[in-house]
N, C-alpha and C positions, 0 to 999 in steps of 0.2 A: 701474251698481254702482262704488262708490269701492274702488279698491285699498288694503288696509291695507300697513301698514309692513312686517309679517311677510310677507306675500305677495309684496311687492316682494322681500324679502331670498331669497326661494324662486327668484328669477330671475337671483340672482347667480351669475356663472360658478363661483366658489369653492363654492356649494352644489351646482350641476349637477355638477361635478366629483366632489365627495364623495359625493353620490347614487348616481352611477354607479358608483365604486368599490365602494359598500357593496351594491348590486343584484349586480354581478360576484361580490363575495366570497359571497354568498347564492344564486348560480347563477341568478338571476332567477326565483327561487320564493319564495311566501310561506313565511316560517319557523315559522309557526303551523299552517296546513293543507297546505302542499304545493303549492298552486294555481299553476300556471305560466301559464294563460291569460286571466286577469283582469287589469285595470289594478293596478300595484303602486305601493306608496307606500313612503317611508323613514319608519319611527317612531322619534320620540326617547323612548327608556325613561325618561329624566328630562330636566328643564329647570333650567338655573342661570341665575338672574338677571343679566341683562347680557352673556350669552355669544351669541355669534353662531351661527347653526344649523349652519355648517360647522366650527365650532371644538370640536366634540365628540369624544371618543376612539372609535374604530369600536365599541368593545362597547357604547357607548350608542346605538348606532342598529341598527335591524334592519329588514329588507324584510317587509312585510305586504302581502296584497291587500286591496282596498276594504273588503271586508266585515269581514275580521279587525281591519283597523285601526279601523273604526267600532266593532267591539265592544271593543277595547282602550280606546278612548278613552271609550266609555259604561259599560262594565260593571267596569273596572279600579277606580275609585274605591269602587264598592261591595264589591268582591272583598277590597280592602285593608282597609276597615272591619270586614268579616266576620272576617278573618282575626285582626285585633288582639282583636276580641270573643272569639273562640274562645280565643285565648293567655290572654286574662284569666281566662276561665271555667275553663280548665285550671289557674288558679292561678298562673301565669307573674309573676314579680318581676322587677324590673329586670335584676336579675344572671342570671335565666335567659333573658332576652331577649339580654344581652349574650353568653351561651354559644351561643345559636342564631345569633346574627350572626356570632359568631367562627367556628362551624362552617361556616355558608355561605361565609363570606369564605374560609376557608382550603381549602375545597374547590372552590371556584370559580376561585381565582387561583393563580400560581404559589406553593407553598409545600412544605414538608416532608412534607404530608400526601399519601399515595400516591392514585392514580387509584381503587383499591379497596381498602376497608378493611374488615377481618374485625370482628365475629364472624361475620356471615352474607354476607359478600361483596356489599356494597351498592356499587353504582356511584353515587358522589356528585358526580362531576366536571362534571356538567351539571344544568341546573335540572330534566331529568326525573327526576334521582334525587333531588332535595330533598325530596319528600313523604316519601320512605323515611327520609331524615335527619331531618325533623322528628318523625316517627312515634317514631325512635329517640330523639331528644331529650326527647319528651313522655312515653314509655313509662320511661325512666330516671328521669324526675324523679317521675312518679307512684308508681314501684316502689320507689324508694330515699329518696324525701324530700328527696333531696340538693338544694341549690341549684346555681346555674349554674357555680360554681367549679370542679367537675369537669372541665369542659372543656379548661382548661390543664392539668391533670394528663395527660388523653389526648393533647393536643397534644405535651406532652413527650416521652411514650411513643413516638408514632409518629416524632418527630423523631429519637429515639435508636435506632430500628429494633425496638422492642419491641412485642409484640400489644397490641392495644386490649382492654380489660376487656370 
C-alpha cells in the first residue's frame, strides 16, 4: 500500500513529540469516554489548509481512543449540520449566531467573564457547560424576542462586576 504524504508527516519527529505532549497532558486517556486501555490517537479539532500537523496550538488537539476518534470523524459533520438546522429552526439570525459565538468564546477563553455566571449558577467554562449556555441563549431569544445584541450588554455588565440579567 502506498504511503500518503499526510501519513509520512505523522512519522515526523516534530509530530511524534507534539503527539506525546498532548497524550501526557490528557493523562493517556480518551477525553471523550475516559478509556485508558485502547489504542489512543490525537485528533485535530480543526484543520487549516497548508498547516503542518505539529504546528497547531495545543487546544486544537485532543486524545481520543480509536472508537471515539472514528465517531468524531464520521458523526461530527452530521452533528454540525443538525446543530445549524436547529438554530435556523429556532429563528437564529446572523446577529444571534454572533451572540452565541461571542458567549462561547468568552466563556472558553481567558476573559473578564467569570467561571460561574448567575442567574442560575451555570458552569460555562468548559464544553460540558455549553448546552446550558446554548439553552440560555435560545430561551432568552424566544422569551424576549431580542436579537443577539444583548450579549454585548451582558459582557459589559460582567466586565464591570455587575450581576447578569
